A tleap script that builds the chain and sets N, CA, C and O, in Angstrom:
source leaprc.protein.ff14SB
mol = sequence {
  NMET SER THR LEU THR GLN ASN SER MET THR
  ASN HIE HIE ALA PRO GLY LEU ILE HIE GLN
  ILE GLY GLU THR LEU HIE VAL TRP HIE GLU
  ARG TYR ARG THR ARG ARG GLU LEU THR ASN
  TRP SER ALA ARG ASP LEU GLN ASP VAL GLY
  LEU SER TRP SER ASP VAL ALA TYR GLU ALA
  ASP LYS PRO PHE TRP ARG CALA
}
set mol.1.N position { 17.185 22.348 27.007 }
set mol.1.CA position { 17.894 21.252 26.403 }
set mol.1.C position { 16.964 20.049 26.284 }
set mol.1.O position { 16.232 19.733 27.222 }
set mol.2.N position { 16.990 19.395 25.162 }
set mol.2.CA position { 16.142 18.232 24.914 }
set mol.2.C position { 16.769 16.964 25.474 }
set mol.2.O position { 17.981 16.762 25.401 }
set mol.3.N position { 15.918 16.119 26.032 }
set mol.3.CA position { 16.399 14.840 26.562 }
set mol.3.C position { 15.780 13.666 25.810 }
set mol.3.O position { 15.651 12.578 26.369 }
set mol.4.N position { 15.398 13.870 24.558 }
set mol.4.CA position { 14.815 12.802 23.755 }
set mol.4.C position { 15.839 11.718 23.473 }
set mol.4.O position { 17.010 11.994 23.213 }
set mol.5.N position { 15.383 10.513 23.529 }
set mol.5.CA position { 16.251 9.374 23.196 }
set mol.5.C position { 15.729 8.705 21.938 }
set mol.5.O position { 14.615 8.981 21.495 }
set mol.6.N position { 16.514 7.850 21.381 }
set mol.6.CA position { 16.100 7.118 20.173 }
set mol.6.C position { 14.837 6.306 20.461 }
set mol.6.O position { 13.938 6.248 19.623 }
set mol.7.N position { 14.763 5.692 21.616 }
set mol.7.CA position { 13.619 4.874 21.978 }
set mol.7.C position { 12.345 5.697 22.078 }
set mol.7.O position { 11.284 5.224 21.671 }
set mol.8.N position { 12.417 6.897 22.599 }
set mol.8.CA position { 11.213 7.708 22.762 }
set mol.8.C position { 10.712 8.250 21.426 }
set mol.8.O position { 9.572 8.706 21.340 }
set mol.9.N position { 11.526 8.209 20.403 }
set mol.9.CA position { 11.140 8.702 19.087 }
set mol.9.C position { 10.515 7.601 18.224 }
set mol.9.O position { 10.063 7.876 17.113 }
set mol.10.N position { 10.484 6.371 18.715 }
set mol.10.CA position { 9.971 5.243 17.944 }
set mol.10.C position { 8.459 5.329 17.830 }
set mol.10.O position { 7.768 5.624 18.805 }
set mol.11.N position { 7.960 5.073 16.650 }
set mol.11.CA position { 6.511 5.019 16.432 }
set mol.11.C position { 6.049 3.606 16.765 }
set mol.11.O position { 6.271 2.679 15.986 }
set mol.12.N position { 5.415 3.440 17.905 }
set mol.12.CA position { 4.999 2.119 18.355 }
set mol.12.C position { 3.759 1.618 17.627 }
set mol.12.O position { 3.385 0.457 17.793 }
set mol.13.N position { 3.121 2.447 16.838 }
set mol.13.CA position { 1.946 2.028 16.085 }
set mol.13.C position { 2.326 1.460 14.720 }
set mol.13.O position { 1.500 0.805 14.085 }
set mol.14.N position { 3.517 1.685 14.264 }
set mol.14.CA position { 3.925 1.278 12.922 }
set mol.14.C position { 3.810 -0.224 12.688 }
set mol.14.O position { 3.290 -0.609 11.640 }
set mol.15.N position { 4.260 -1.104 13.591 }
set mol.15.CA position { 4.136 -2.541 13.309 }
set mol.15.C position { 2.683 -2.968 13.096 }
set mol.15.O position { 2.408 -3.771 12.205 }
set mol.16.N position { 1.759 -2.453 13.889 }
set mol.16.CA position { 0.344 -2.779 13.713 }
set mol.16.C position { -0.205 -2.234 12.413 }
set mol.16.O position { -0.986 -2.896 11.728 }
set mol.17.N position { 0.203 -1.039 12.081 }
set mol.17.CA position { -0.244 -0.421 10.835 }
set mol.17.C position { 0.283 -1.183 9.634 }
set mol.17.O position { -0.451 -1.415 8.673 }
set mol.18.N position { 1.526 -1.567 9.680 }
set mol.18.CA position { 2.117 -2.333 8.572 }
set mol.18.C position { 1.412 -3.673 8.427 }
set mol.18.O position { 1.148 -4.117 7.310 }
set mol.19.N position { 1.105 -4.319 9.547 }
set mol.19.CA position { 0.381 -5.596 9.504 }
set mol.19.C position { -1.004 -5.403 8.890 }
set mol.19.O position { -1.438 -6.205 8.062 }
set mol.20.N position { -1.690 -4.348 9.294 }
set mol.20.CA position { -3.030 -4.071 8.779 }
set mol.20.C position { -2.995 -3.802 7.268 }
set mol.20.O position { -3.863 -4.271 6.531 }
set mol.21.N position { -2.013 -3.065 6.823 }
set mol.21.CA position { -1.869 -2.795 5.386 }
set mol.21.C position { -1.614 -4.103 4.639 }
set mol.21.O position { -2.192 -4.345 3.579 }
set mol.22.N position { -0.745 -4.941 5.199 }
set mol.22.CA position { -0.467 -6.237 4.583 }
set mol.22.C position { -1.712 -7.100 4.490 }
set mol.22.O position { -1.946 -7.744 3.467 }
set mol.23.N position { -2.512 -7.120 5.544 }
set mol.23.CA position { -3.755 -7.899 5.543 }
set mol.23.C position { -4.724 -7.371 4.482 }
set mol.23.O position { -5.349 -8.154 3.766 }
set mol.24.N position { -4.844 -6.058 4.383 }
set mol.24.CA position { -5.728 -5.455 3.387 }
set mol.24.C position { -5.285 -5.810 1.975 }
set mol.24.O position { -6.110 -6.164 1.133 }
set mol.25.N position { -3.989 -5.717 1.715 }
set mol.25.CA position { -3.475 -6.078 0.395 }
set mol.25.C position { -3.736 -7.547 0.086 }
set mol.25.O position { -4.055 -7.896 -1.050 }
set mol.26.N position { -3.602 -8.404 1.086 }
set mol.26.CA position { -3.875 -9.835 0.896 }
set mol.26.C position { -5.345 -10.067 0.537 }
set mol.26.O position { -5.645 -10.835 -0.377 }
set mol.27.N position { -6.256 -9.410 1.247 }
set mol.27.CA position { -7.692 -9.547 0.965 }
set mol.27.C position { -8.000 -9.064 -0.448 }
set mol.27.O position { -8.739 -9.720 -1.183 }
set mol.28.N position { -7.439 -7.923 -0.828 }
set mol.28.CA position { -7.670 -7.395 -2.172 }
set mol.28.C position { -7.165 -8.360 -3.239 }
set mol.28.O position { -7.834 -8.581 -4.249 }
set mol.29.N position { -5.992 -8.932 -3.017 }
set mol.29.CA position { -5.432 -9.874 -3.995 }
set mol.29.C position { -6.310 -11.114 -4.106 }
set mol.29.O position { -6.541 -11.608 -5.210 }
set mol.30.N position { -6.800 -11.622 -2.986 }
set mol.30.CA position { -7.676 -12.805 -3.013 }
set mol.30.C position { -8.982 -12.507 -3.733 }
set mol.30.O position { -9.472 -13.348 -4.486 }
set mol.31.N position { -9.553 -11.331 -3.518 }
set mol.31.CA position { -10.777 -10.957 -4.235 }
set mol.31.C position { -10.532 -10.925 -5.734 }
set mol.31.O position { -11.313 -11.465 -6.517 }
set mol.32.N position { -9.435 -10.283 -6.123 }
set mol.32.CA position { -9.104 -10.201 -7.544 }
set mol.32.C position { -8.935 -11.597 -8.141 }
set mol.32.O position { -9.494 -11.897 -9.196 }
set mol.33.N position { -8.162 -12.448 -7.463 }
set mol.33.CA position { -7.867 -13.785 -7.956 }
set mol.33.C position { -9.133 -14.645 -8.055 }
set mol.33.O position { -9.360 -15.296 -9.075 }
set mol.34.N position { -9.943 -14.649 -7.015 }
set mol.34.CA position { -11.126 -15.502 -7.026 }
set mol.34.C position { -12.183 -15.016 -8.014 }
set mol.34.O position { -12.895 -15.826 -8.609 }
set mol.35.N position { -12.289 -13.711 -8.191 }
set mol.35.CA position { -13.251 -13.202 -9.174 }
set mol.35.C position { -12.828 -13.568 -10.594 }
set mol.35.O position { -13.673 -13.886 -11.431 }
set mol.36.N position { -11.533 -13.525 -10.866 }
set mol.36.CA position { -11.049 -13.925 -12.198 }
set mol.36.C position { -11.225 -15.431 -12.402 }
set mol.36.O position { -11.564 -15.882 -13.496 }
set mol.37.N position { -10.991 -16.201 -11.340 }
set mol.37.CA position { -11.166 -17.649 -11.433 }
set mol.37.C position { -12.630 -18.000 -11.700 }
set mol.37.O position { -12.923 -18.909 -12.476 }
set mol.38.N position { -13.521 -17.295 -11.071 }
set mol.38.CA position { -14.952 -17.540 -11.233 }
set mol.38.C position { -15.385 -17.396 -12.692 }
set mol.38.O position { -16.288 -18.102 -13.140 }
set mol.39.N position { -14.757 -16.501 -13.428 }
set mol.39.CA position { -15.131 -16.308 -14.838 }
set mol.39.C position { -14.754 -17.520 -15.703 }
set mol.39.O position { -15.224 -17.639 -16.835 }
set mol.40.N position { -13.919 -18.407 -15.185 }
set mol.40.CA position { -13.520 -19.595 -15.941 }
set mol.40.C position { -14.336 -20.837 -15.597 }
set mol.40.O position { -14.102 -21.903 -16.166 }
set mol.41.N position { -15.265 -20.719 -14.697 }
set mol.41.CA position { -16.080 -21.869 -14.308 }
set mol.41.C position { -17.036 -22.239 -15.429 }
set mol.41.O position { -17.476 -21.384 -16.197 }
set mol.42.N position { -17.347 -23.515 -15.512 }
set mol.42.CA position { -18.295 -24.001 -16.525 }
set mol.42.C position { -19.723 -23.752 -16.045 }
set mol.42.O position { -19.959 -23.438 -14.879 }
set mol.43.N position { -20.664 -23.900 -16.968 }
set mol.43.CA position { -22.079 -23.747 -16.618 }
set mol.43.C position { -22.467 -24.768 -15.549 }
set mol.43.O position { -23.263 -24.467 -14.659 }
set mol.44.N position { -21.912 -25.959 -15.636 }
set mol.44.CA position { -22.192 -27.013 -14.649 }
set mol.44.C position { -21.688 -26.603 -13.258 }
set mol.44.O position { -22.388 -26.771 -12.259 }
set mol.45.N position { -20.472 -26.068 -13.211 }
set mol.45.CA position { -19.924 -25.606 -11.929 }
set mol.45.C position { -20.811 -24.533 -11.314 }
set mol.45.O position { -21.109 -24.570 -10.120 }
set mol.46.N position { -21.226 -23.585 -12.133 }
set mol.46.CA position { -22.069 -22.495 -11.646 }
set mol.46.C position { -23.413 -23.025 -11.154 }
set mol.46.O position { -23.926 -22.583 -10.126 }
set mol.47.N position { -23.968 -23.963 -11.888 }
set mol.47.CA position { -25.244 -24.554 -11.487 }
set mol.47.C position { -25.100 -25.275 -10.148 }
set mol.47.O position { -25.994 -25.208 -9.305 }
set mol.48.N position { -23.987 -25.956 -9.955 }
set mol.48.CA position { -23.755 -26.688 -8.707 }
set mol.48.C position { -23.754 -25.773 -7.484 }
set mol.48.O position { -24.192 -26.180 -6.407 }
set mol.49.N position { -23.272 -24.557 -7.639 }
set mol.49.CA position { -23.225 -23.628 -6.504 }
set mol.49.C position { -24.351 -22.597 -6.540 }
set mol.49.O position { -24.407 -21.706 -5.693 }
set mol.50.N position { -25.242 -22.718 -7.512 }
set mol.50.CA position { -26.412 -21.853 -7.569 }
set mol.50.C position { -26.153 -20.462 -8.102 }
set mol.50.O position { -26.824 -19.510 -7.705 }
set mol.51.N position { -25.181 -20.330 -9.003 }
set mol.51.CA position { -24.889 -19.028 -9.599 }
set mol.51.C position { -25.270 -19.015 -11.073 }
set mol.51.O position { -25.265 -20.053 -11.734 }
set mol.52.N position { -25.597 -17.842 -11.578 }
set mol.52.CA position { -25.880 -17.658 -13.002 }
set mol.52.C position { -24.732 -16.885 -13.639 }
set mol.52.O position { -23.861 -16.356 -12.948 }
set mol.53.N position { -24.747 -16.829 -14.970 }
set mol.53.CA position { -23.718 -16.043 -15.662 }
set mol.53.C position { -23.823 -14.572 -15.299 }
set mol.53.O position { -22.813 -13.870 -15.240 }
set mol.54.N position { -25.048 -14.100 -15.055 }
set mol.54.CA position { -25.191 -12.685 -14.664 }
set mol.54.C position { -24.609 -12.440 -13.266 }
set mol.54.O position { -24.066 -11.368 -12.999 }
set mol.55.N position { -24.725 -13.434 -12.376 }
set mol.55.CA position { -24.090 -13.325 -11.058 }
set mol.55.C position { -22.576 -13.207 -11.210 }
set mol.55.O position { -21.929 -12.400 -10.542 }
set mol.56.N position { -22.037 -14.015 -12.086 }
set mol.56.CA position { -20.586 -14.009 -12.324 }
set mol.56.C position { -20.158 -12.673 -12.909 }
set mol.56.O position { -19.166 -12.087 -12.475 }
set mol.57.N position { -20.908 -12.193 -13.896 }
set mol.57.CA position { -20.574 -10.910 -14.522 }
set mol.57.C position { -20.614 -9.778 -13.500 }
set mol.57.O position { -19.738 -8.913 -13.488 }
set mol.58.N position { -21.627 -9.787 -12.649 }
set mol.58.CA position { -21.753 -8.751 -11.616 }
set mol.58.C position { -20.551 -8.796 -10.678 }
set mol.58.O position { -19.964 -7.758 -10.374 }
set mol.59.N position { -20.183 -9.984 -10.220 }
set mol.59.CA position { -19.084 -10.141 -9.287 }
set mol.59.C position { -17.739 -9.775 -9.943 }
set mol.59.O position { -16.914 -9.088 -9.341 }
set mol.60.N position { -17.537 -10.236 -11.160 }
set mol.60.CA position { -16.278 -9.996 -11.867 }
set mol.60.C position { -16.061 -8.522 -12.200 }
set mol.60.O position { -14.924 -8.066 -12.319 }
set mol.61.N position { -17.153 -7.786 -12.349 }
set mol.61.CA position { -17.041 -6.360 -12.685 }
set mol.61.C position { -16.734 -5.470 -11.477 }
set mol.61.O position { -16.401 -4.296 -11.640 }
set mol.62.N position { -16.846 -6.023 -10.275 }
set mol.62.CA position { -16.555 -5.236 -9.087 }
set mol.62.C position { -15.059 -4.950 -8.991 }
set mol.62.O position { -14.244 -5.808 -9.331 }
set mol.63.N position { -14.693 -3.769 -8.536 }
set mol.63.CA position { -13.271 -3.500 -8.286 }
set mol.63.C position { -12.787 -4.325 -7.089 }
set mol.63.O position { -13.582 -4.685 -6.221 }
set mol.64.N position { -11.509 -4.618 -7.044 }
set mol.64.CA position { -10.958 -5.500 -6.015 }
set mol.64.C position { -11.151 -4.962 -4.599 }
set mol.64.O position { -11.160 -5.745 -3.649 }
set mol.65.N position { -11.301 -3.679 -4.435 }
set mol.65.CA position { -11.421 -3.129 -3.086 }
set mol.65.C position { -12.860 -3.209 -2.565 }
set mol.65.O position { -13.097 -2.945 -1.387 }
set mol.66.N position { -13.811 -3.563 -3.410 }
set mol.66.CA position { -15.202 -3.638 -2.976 }
set mol.66.C position { -15.563 -5.079 -2.629 }
set mol.66.O position { -15.326 -5.996 -3.414 }
set mol.67.N position { -16.141 -5.266 -1.443 }
set mol.67.CA position { -16.535 -6.610 -0.982 }
set mol.67.C position { -17.747 -7.096 -1.738 }
set mol.67.O position { -18.226 -8.203 -1.492 }
savepdb mol mol.pdb
quit
């Protein structure tokens, strides 16, 4: 006869896993957003931070999951 209870069947790793997935999705969204924003910067803005148009093109072409 089984003596399993509802509490013993709980996956205690799920809250951490859900948090980690949420954090990953947030990072991916920020990468996507900032890379798209970077493509709208003026030549002056890029010069101020030391970037070229080729730097922007390289960064903007990366998929959101790649750092």
